[in-house]
KELOKOL-507074 format. One line per field, with one value per atom (N, C-alpha, C): z, x negated, y; residue number from 1; chain; atom name. Coordinates in Angstrom, 1 decimal, m for minus. Atoms other than C-alpha are relative to their C-alpha. Example, Ala and Ser with C-alpha at 12.3 -4.5 7.8 and 13.67 -1.06 7.14 Angstrom:
// residues 2
pz 0.0	7.8	0.0	0.0	7.1	0.8
px m0.9	m12.3	m0.9	0.9	m13.7	0.8
py m1.2	m4.5	1.2	m1.1	m1.1	1.1
num 1	1	1	2	2	2
cadena A	A	A	A	A	A
atomo N	CA	C	N	CA	C
This chain:
// residues 119
pz m0.6	m46.4	0.0	0.1	m45.1	m0.6	0.6	m46.8	1.1	m0.8	m45.1	0.6	m0.4	m45.2	0.9	m0.9	m43.7	1.3	m1.5	m40.9	0.9	m0.6	m40.3	0.9	m0.2	m40.2	1.4	m1.5	m37.3	1.1	m1.1	m35.5	0.3	m0.3	m35.6	0.7	m0.7	m34.6	1.5	m1.3	m31.7	0.9	m0.8	m30.6	0.2	m0.3	m31.0	1.2	m0.7	m29.2	1.7	m1.4	m26.2	0.5	m0.5	m26.0	0.5	m0.4	m25.8	1.4	m1.3	m22.8	1.1	m1.2	m20.7	0.3	m0.7	m20.4	0.2	m0.1	m18.6	0.3	m0.1	m18.5	1.1	m1.2	m15.0	m0.5	0.6	m14.9	0.5	m0.3	m14.7	1.4	m1.4	m11.3	m0.4	0.4	m11.1	0.1	0.2	m10.1	1.1	m1.1	m8.2	0.4	m1.0	m5.5	m0.6	0.4	m6.6	1.0	m0.8	m4.7	0.7	m0.9	m3.9	0.9	m1.4	m1.5	0.1	m0.5	m0.9	1.5	m1.3	2.7	m0.3	0.3	3.2	0.0	0.1	3.8	m1.6	1.3	0.7	m1.0	1.2	m1.2	0.2	m0.3	0.6	m0.3	0.7	m0.4	m1.4	1.4	m3.8	m0.4	0.2	m3.7	m0.1	m0.3	m2.4	m1.5	1.0	m5.6	m1.2	1.0	m8.0	0.1	m0.2	m6.8	m0.4	m0.1	m6.8	m1.6	1.6	m10.7	m0.6	0.8	m11.8	0.0	m0.1	m10.5	m0.9	0.8	m12.2	m1.4	1.3	m15.3	m0.5	0.4	m15.2	m0.2	0.3	m15.1	m1.3	1.1	m17.9	m1.2	0.8	m19.9	m0.3	0.2	m19.0	m0.7	0.9	m20.3	m1.6	1.3	m23.3	m0.9	0.5	m24.0	m0.3	0.2	m23.4	m0.8	0.9	m25.5	m1.4	1.4	m28.5	m0.1	m0.1	m27.4	m0.4	0.6	m27.7	m1.1	1.2	m30.9	m1.0	0.7	m32.1	m1.5	1.3	m35.6	m0.9	0.8	m37.5	0.1	m0.2	m36.1	m1.2	1.2	m38.8	0.6	m0.3	m39.0	0.7	m0.5	m38.1	1.5	m1.3	m34.9	0.8	m0.6	m33.8	0.0	0.0	m34.6	1.0	m1.1	m32.7	1.4	m1.4	m29.6	0.2	0.0	m30.0	0.5	m0.1	m29.9	1.4	m1.3	m26.9	1.0	m0.7	m25.2	0.4	0.0	m26.0	0.9	m0.6	m25.1	1.7	m1.5	m21.6	0.7	m0.7	m21.0	0.0	m0.2	m21.9	1.0	m1.1	m19.7	1.4	m1.4	m16.6	0.1	m0.1	m17.6	0.2	m0.1	m17.6	1.5	m1.7	m14.1	0.9	m0.8	m12.6	m0.1	0.2	m14.0	0.7	m0.6	m12.9	1.5	m1.5	m9.5	0.7	m0.4	m9.2	0.1	0.2	m10.3	1.1	m1.1	m7.6	1.4	m1.2	m5.0	0.1	m0.1	m6.0	0.2	m0.7	m5.8	1.4	m1.4	m2.5	0.6	m1.0	m1.2	m0.4	0.4	m3.0	0.9	m0.9	m0.9	1.1	m1.5	2.2	0.3	m0.2	1.7	0.6	m0.7	3.8	m1.1	1.0	1.6	0.1	0.1	0.6	1.1	m1.2	3.3	1.5	m1.5	6.2	0.4	m0.2	5.9	0.9
px 0.7	77.7	m1.6	1.3	74.0	m0.8	1.0	71.1	m0.7	0.8	68.8	m1.1	1.4	65.9	0.5	m0.3	68.0	0.3	0.1	69.0	m1.1	1.4	65.4	m0.6	0.7	64.5	0.7	m1.0	67.5	m0.6	0.8	65.8	m1.1	1.2	62.4	0.2	m0.3	63.6	0.5	m0.1	65.3	m0.9	1.2	62.3	m1.2	1.0	60.1	0.5	m0.5	62.4	m0.1	0.1	62.6	m1.3	1.0	59.0	m0.5	0.4	58.7	0.5	m0.6	61.3	m0.5	0.7	59.1	m1.0	0.8	56.8	0.8	m0.8	58.6	m1.2	0.9	56.7	0.7	m0.4	57.1	0.1	m0.5	58.9	m1.2	0.8	56.8	0.3	m0.1	56.1	0.9	m0.9	58.8	m0.9	0.7	56.3	m1.1	1.0	53.1	m0.2	0.0	52.9	m0.9	1.2	51.4	m1.0	1.1	48.1	m0.2	0.0	48.4	0.7	m1.0	51.3	0.4	m0.4	51.5	m0.8	0.6	50.8	m0.9	0.9	48.2	0.8	m0.9	51.2	0.3	m0.6	52.7	m1.0	0.9	49.5	m0.4	0.2	49.0	0.9	m1.3	52.6	m0.3	0.1	51.8	m1.1	0.9	48.5	0.6	m0.5	50.4	0.8	m0.5	52.7	m0.9	0.6	50.3	m0.9	0.5	48.3	0.9	m0.9	51.4	0.4	m0.2	52.2	m1.4	0.9	48.7	m0.2	0.2	48.7	1.1	m1.1	52.2	m0.5	m0.1	51.0	m1.3	1.1	47.7	0.8	m0.6	50.1	1.0	m0.6	52.1	m1.0	1.1	48.9	m0.2	0.3	47.9	1.1	m1.4	51.5	m0.3	0.0	51.2	m1.5	1.2	47.6	0.3	m0.3	48.8	1.2	m0.6	51.6	m0.5	0.8	49.3	m0.9	0.7	47.1	1.0	m0.9	50.0	0.7	m0.3	51.2	m0.9	1.2	48.0	m0.2	0.4	46.5	0.9	m0.9	49.7	0.8	m0.7	50.7	m0.1	0.3	51.2	m0.5	0.7	49.4	0.7	m0.8	52.2	0.1	0.1	52.7	m1.0	1.3	49.4	m0.2	0.0	49.3	0.9	m0.8	52.3	m0.3	0.4	51.1	m1.3	1.3	47.6	0.7	m0.4	49.6	0.7	m0.5	51.6	m1.0	0.9	48.9	m1.2	0.7	46.9	0.7	m0.9	49.9	m0.1	0.1	50.0	m1.3	1.0	46.5	m0.1	0.1	46.7	0.9	m1.2	49.9	m1.0	0.5	47.9	m1.2	1.1	44.8	0.6	m0.6	47.1	0.6	m0.7	49.0	m1.4	1.0	45.4	m0.8	0.3	44.0	0.9	m0.7	46.9	0.1	0.1	46.9	m1.3	1.2	43.0	0.0	m0.1	43.5	0.8	m0.5	46.0	m0.6	0.8	43.9	m1.1	1.0	41.2	0.4	m0.5	43.4	0.4	m0.1	44.5	m1.2	1.5	40.9	m0.6	0.3	40.4	0.6	m0.8	43.1	m0.6	0.5	41.6	m1.3	1.1	38.3	m0.1	0.7	36.6	m0.4	0.4	36.6	m1.7	1.3	33.0	m0.8	0.5	32.4	m0.1	m0.1	33.3	m0.7	0.8	30.9	m0.8
py 1.1	m161.7	0.6	m0.3	m161.2	m1.2	0.9	m162.8	m0.7	0.5	m165.2	1.0	m0.7	m162.7	1.3	m1.2	m159.7	m0.9	0.6	m162.2	m0.1	0.0	m162.8	1.3	m1.5	m159.1	0.4	m0.5	m158.5	m1.1	0.8	m161.5	0.5	m0.5	m160.4	1.5	m1.0	m157.0	m0.1	0.4	m158.4	m0.6	0.7	m160.5	1.4	m1.2	m157.3	1.0	m1.2	m155.2	m0.8	0.8	m157.8	0.1	0.1	m158.2	1.5	m1.4	m154.2	0.4	0.1	m154.6	m0.4	0.5	m156.5	0.8	m0.8	m153.8	1.2	m1.3	m150.9	1.1	m1.2	m147.4	0.5	m0.8	m145.8	1.2	m1.3	m142.7	1.2	m1.3	m139.6	0.7	m0.6	m138.0	1.5	m0.9	m135.4	1.4	m1.4	m132.4	m0.2	0.1	m131.9	1.4	m1.3	m129.1	1.1	m0.8	m126.1	0.5	0.0	m125.9	1.1	m1.7	m121.9	0.0	m0.2	m122.6	m1.1	1.1	m126.1	m0.3	0.5	m127.7	m1.1	1.3	m130.4	m1.1	0.8	m132.4	m0.3	0.0	m131.7	m0.7	0.6	m132.8	m1.3	1.4	m135.8	m0.9	0.6	m137.0	m0.2	0.2	m136.2	m0.7	0.9	m138.2	m1.2	1.4	m141.2	0.0	0.0	m140.5	m0.1	m0.1	m140.0	m1.4	1.2	m143.2	m1.0	1.0	m145.3	0.0	m0.1	m143.8	m0.6	0.3	m144.5	m1.7	1.5	m148.0	m0.4	0.6	m148.7	0.0	0.0	m147.1	m0.9	1.0	m149.5	m1.2	1.0	m152.3	0.0	m0.3	m150.9	0.0	0.2	m150.8	m1.2	1.5	m154.2	m0.8	0.6	m155.4	0.2	m0.3	m153.6	m0.7	1.0	m155.3	m1.5	1.2	m158.5	m0.5	m0.1	m158.1	m0.1	0.1	m157.3	m1.3	1.3	m160.4	m1.0	1.0	m162.5	m0.3	0.2	m161.5	m0.9	0.9	m163.2	0.6	m0.6	m162.7	0.1	m0.3	m162.7	1.2	m1.3	m159.2	0.8	m1.1	m156.7	1.2	m1.5	m153.5	1.0	m1.2	m151.5	m0.3	0.5	m153.4	0.3	m0.1	m153.3	1.6	m1.7	m149.3	0.4	m0.7	m148.7	m0.7	0.4	m150.7	0.8	m0.6	m149.2	1.7	m1.2	m145.8	0.2	0.1	m146.5	0.0	0.1	m147.4	1.2	m1.4	m144.3	1.1	m1.0	m142.3	0.0	0.2	m143.8	0.3	m0.5	m143.2	1.3	m1.2	m139.7	0.6	m0.4	m139.3	0.1	0.3	m140.8	1.1	m0.8	m138.6	1.6	m1.2	m135.4	0.1	0.2	m136.5	0.4	0.3	m137.0	1.6	m1.4	m133.4	0.9	m1.1	m131.6	m0.2	0.2	m133.3	0.6	m0.7	m132.3	1.3	m1.8	m128.8	0.5	m0.6	m128.2	m0.4	0.4	m130.0	1.3	m1.1	m127.4	1.6	m1.3	m124.5	0.0	0.1	m125.7	0.4	m0.4	m125.5	1.3	m1.5	m122.2	0.6	m0.9	m120.7	0.1	0.0	m121.8	0.2	m0.4	m120.8	1.2	m1.4	m117.7	1.0	m1.2	m114.5	m0.1	0.0	m114.0	1.0	m0.9	m111.3	m0.5	0.3	m113.2	m1.6	1.1	m116.3	0.1
num 1	1	1	2	2	2	3	3	3	4	4	4	5	5	5	6	6	6	7	7	7	8	8	8	9	9	9	10	10	10	11	11	11	12	12	12	13	13	13	14	14	14	15	15	15	16	16	16	17	17	17	18	18	18	19	19	19	20	20	20	21	21	21	22	22	22	23	23	23	24	24	24	25	25	25	26	26	26	27	27	27	28	28	28	29	29	29	30	30	30	31	31	31	32	32	32	33	33	33	34	34	34	35	35	35	36	36	36	37	37	37	38	38	38	39	39	39	40	40	40	41	41	41	42	42	42	43	43	43	44	44	44	45	45	45	46	46	46	47	47	47	48	48	48	49	49	49	50	50	50	51	51	51	52	52	52	53	53	53	54	54	54	55	55	55	56	56	56	57	57	57	58	58	58	59	59	59	60	60	60	61	61	61	62	62	62	63	63	63	64	64	64	65	65	65	66	66	66	67	67	67	68	68	68	69	69	69	70	70	70	71	71	71	72	72	72	73	73	73	74	74	74	75	75	75	76	76	76	77	77	77	78	78	78	79	79	79	80	80	80	81	81	81	82	82	82	83	83	83	84	84	84	85	85	85	86	86	86	87	87	87	88	88	88	89	89	89	90	90	90	91	91	91	92	92	92	93	93	93	94	94	94	95	95	95	96	96	96	97	97	97	98	98	98	99	99	99	100	100	100	101	101	101	102	102	102	103	103	103	104	104	104	105	105	105	106	106	106	107	107	107	108	108	108	109	109	109	110	110	110	111	111	111	112	112	112	113	113	113	114	114	114	115	115	115	116	116	116	117	117	117	118	118	118	119	119	119
cadena A	A	A	A	A	A	A	A	A	A	A	A	A	A	A	A	A	A	A	A	A	A	A	A	A	A	A	A	A	A	A	A	A	A	A	A	A	A	A	A	A	A	A	A	A	A	A	A	A	A	A	A	A	A	A	A	A	A	A	A	A	A	A	A	A	A	A	A	A	A	A	A	A	A	A	A	A	A	A	A	A	A	A	A	A	A	A	A	A	A	A	A	A	A	A	A	A	A	A	A	A	A	A	A	A	A	A	A	A	A	A	A	A	A	A	A	A	A	A	A	A	A	A	A	A	A	A	A	A	A	A	A	A	A	A	A	A	A	A	A	A	A	A	A	A	A	A	A	A	A	A	A	A	A	A	A	A	A	A	A	A	A	A	A	A	A	A	A	A	A	A	A	A	A	A	A	A	A	A	A	A	A	A	A	A	A	A	A	A	A	A	A	A	A	A	A	A	A	A	A	A	A	A	A	A	A	A	A	A	A	A	A	A	A	A	A	A	A	A	A	A	A	A	A	A	A	A	A	A	A	A	A	A	A	A	A	A	A	A	A	A	A	A	A	A	A	A	A	A	A	A	A	A	A	A	A	A	A	A	A	A	A	A	A	A	A	A	A	A	A	A	A	A	A	A	A	A	A	A	A	A	A	A	A	A	A	A	A	A	A	A	A	A	A	A	A	A	A	A	A	A	A	A	A	A	A	A	A	A	A	A	A	A	A	A	A	A	A	A	A	A	A	A	A	A	A	A	A	A	A	A	A	A	A	A	A	A	A	A	A	A	A	A	A	A	A	A	A	A	A	A	A	A	A	A	A	A
atomo N	CA	C	N	CA	C	N	CA	C	N	CA	C	N	CA	C	N	CA	C	N	CA	C	N	CA	C	N	CA	C	N	CA	C	N	CA	C	N	CA	C	N	CA	C	N	CA	C	N	CA	C	N	CA	C	N	CA	C	N	CA	C	N	CA	C	N	CA	C	N	CA	C	N	CA	C	N	CA	C	N	CA	C	N	CA	C	N	CA	C	N	CA	C	N	CA	C	N	CA	C	N	CA	C	N	CA	C	N	CA	C	N	CA	C	N	CA	C	N	CA	C	N	CA	C	N	CA	C	N	CA	C	N	CA	C	N	CA	C	N	CA	C	N	CA	C	N	CA	C	N	CA	C	N	CA	C	N	CA	C	N	CA	C	N	CA	C	N	CA	C	N	CA	C	N	CA	C	N	CA	C	N	CA	C	N	CA	C	N	CA	C	N	CA	C	N	CA	C	N	CA	C	N	CA	C	N	CA	C	N	CA	C	N	CA	C	N	CA	C	N	CA	C	N	CA	C	N	CA	C	N	CA	C	N	CA	C	N	CA	C	N	CA	C	N	CA	C	N	CA	C	N	CA	C	N	CA	C	N	CA	C	N	CA	C	N	CA	C	N	CA	C	N	CA	C	N	CA	C	N	CA	C	N	CA	C	N	CA	C	N	CA	C	N	CA	C	N	CA	C	N	CA	C	N	CA	C	N	CA	C	N	CA	C	N	CA	C	N	CA	C	N	CA	C	N	CA	C	N	CA	C	N	CA	C	N	CA	C	N	CA	C	N	CA	C	N	CA	C	N	CA	C	N	CA	C	N	CA	C	N	CA	C	N	CA	C	N	CA	C	N	CA	C	N	CA	C	N	CA	C	N	CA	C	N	CA	C	N	CA	C	N	CA	C	N	CA	C	N	CA	C	N	CA	C	N	CA	C	N	CA	C	N	CA	C
């Protein structure tokens, strides 16, 4: 037979799990084309995907922040730490995707420049 304290722990776990489920992290972009071999159209398509991904991640981060605010002053330090880590990880992922895309755009531009002797 479960004790009342263990039942409360289970209920609290279900509630916190339900609140995390409300904030869905978007799927990571499958791939960003290699700028040295990609066409301009490939990069335009990737740009659209990157912009949509960043917008979805911004919504996810806003949702996580709202979850933290909604938890109020009674939230445990562990909960706040976990939420802060999730937000930091999401921001780092956005930065990595944006950096990768920008690197590929730079590589694309470098491949299409004239050689130094032909300018």
